[in-house]
C-alpha positions, 0 to 999 in steps of 0.5 A, spaced: 500 500 500 502 506 498 503 512 502 497 516 498 492 510 499 494 510 507 493 517 507 486 517 504 484 511 508 485 515 514 481 521 512 475 517 510 475 514 517 476 521 521 470 523 517 466 517 519 467 518 526 466 525 526 459 524 522 457 518 527 459 523 533 454 528 530 449 524 529 448 521 536 448 528 539 443 531 535 436 531 539 432 531 532 435 525 528 434 524 521 428 520 519 430 513 516 425 510 510 424 504 515 422 508 521 415 509 518 416 517 519 418 516 526 425 519 528 431 513 528 433 510 535 439 512 537 445 507 537 446 503 543 451 506 547 458 503 549 458 499 556 461 504 561 458 510 558 452 514 560 446 514 555 444 521 552 438 523 555 431 523 551 428 529 549 421 529 552 415 533 549 411 537 554 404 535 556 399 540 557 397 541 564 390 538 566 385 543 567 380 542 574 373 540 572 368 546 572 363 546 578 356 549 578 355 555 581 353 554 589 345 555 590 343 560 595 340 557 601 337 560 607 342 560 613 340 554 618 341 555 625 345 550 628 344 548 636 350 548 640 353 541 641 349 537 647 343 542 646 336 540 642 335 544 636 331 550 636 323 549 635 320 553 630 315 558 633 308 558 631 305 564 628 300 567 633 293 567 631 290 574 632 284 573 637 279 579 638 279 582 645 271 581 646 273 573 644 278 573 649 274 576 655 267 572 653 260 575 652 254 571 653 247 573 652 241 569 654 233 569 656 229 565 660 224 564 666 223 559 671 218 559 678 219 563 684 215 565 690 216 569 697 220 565 702 216 568 708 210 565 711 205 571 711 207 573 704 207 566 701 200 565 704 197 571 700 200 569 694 201 563 689 207 560 686 209 564 680 213 565 674 219 569 673 223 571 666 229 575 665 234 577 660 241 577 662 248 580 659 254 576 662 261 579 661 267 575 662 265 568 660 272 566 659 275 569 665 274 567 672 271 573 674 265 576 670 259 581 671 252 580 669 246 585 668 239 583 668 232 585 667 228 581 672 220 580 672 215 576 676 208 575 676 203 571 681 196 571 683 194 574 690 189 571 694 187 577 699 180 579 702 177 585 698 181 583 692 178 580 685 179 573 683 184 575 678 188 580 681 196 579 680 202 581 683 207 583 678 214 585 679 219 588 674 226 590 676 234 590 674 239 587 677 247 587 677 251 581 679 258 579 680 260 572 678 265 567 680 267 562 674 270 555 676 272 554 669 274 559 663 274 555 657 271 548 659 264 546 656 261 546 663 262 552 667 260 552 674 259 558 678 257 562 684 254 569 684 251 575 688 249 582 687 244 587 688 237 589 685 231 593 685 224 591 684 217 595 683 211 591 685 204 593 682 197 590 682 194 588 676 187 586 674 184 588 681 177 590 680 176 592 688 180 596 692 182 593 699 183 597 705 189 593 708 194 592 701 198 597 697 197 597 690 204 598 688 211 597 692 218 598 691 224 594 694 231 593 694 234 586 694 240 582 695 240 576 690 245 570 692 246 563 688 249 558 684 249 555 677 252 552 671 253 553 664 253 549 658 257 552 652 258 548 645 260 552 639 257 558 641 250 556 644 249 556 651 244 553 656 244 556 663 241 553 670 241 556 677 238 557 683 238 563 688 235 567 694 233 574 695 233 578 701 228 584 700 229 591 704 223 596 704 217 592 702 211 595 705 205 591 701 201 589 706 202 595 712 198 591 717 203 585 717 209 586 722 216 588 719 218 580 719 212 577 717 211 582 711 218 581 709 218 580 701 224 575 701 224 571 695 227 564 692 227 562 685 230 557 680 230 558 672 233 556 666 236 560 660 238 559 653 242 564 648 249 564 645 256 566 647 261 571 642 
């Protein structure tokens, strides 16, 4: 081999070595026909030499999922630990003042008579009637205002057979109820009254009897009322002390006293 051939061979080897080194350091190696359009794999590294790092393509960062906007809700009160949750407050129902107090109106009648012997012997058992307004049927203390009336036949010498003793008056009571909002309402009462007596259907003039008289009365008694859906039934008994009676002047004060007893029943409504 001549020196020229040796020199050419060394130059070719140096060019190949330089080309191989440049190919291994290129991050984007040339494509080869057999790679299917993919970069050719780098040549294996020699034992003992570190392998060249492989270029990584940046991957897009994952986007957090989009959450729906929060739905506004009313705040919920939380009870402290160990304590019961607060109960909802019921809406207060308005009740008119007259329903809270309670009003009742009744009408009725019954039987009554004089309690003292002298006047009872001169008259028969008679009938009574009344109209009563009660204020406070829904409370323990109530008031009553009443119109009172009575009528009974009179058997006195010198009077006609159809003579009738008629009484009309007004009365006010203080009433104590045992219940306030119950179907049955027992009670007691006491008060004062004024009554005017007059003789009617008198065909003759008797010498020893007056044709009219005015008395003051103090009634006391007890009763019970039944209330259902605004309907009222009331029953009571009473005694009346009378003062100032002078219907029969010839009788002594005790004998001519015009005390009365009576029982009555009423019906009406409550509002």
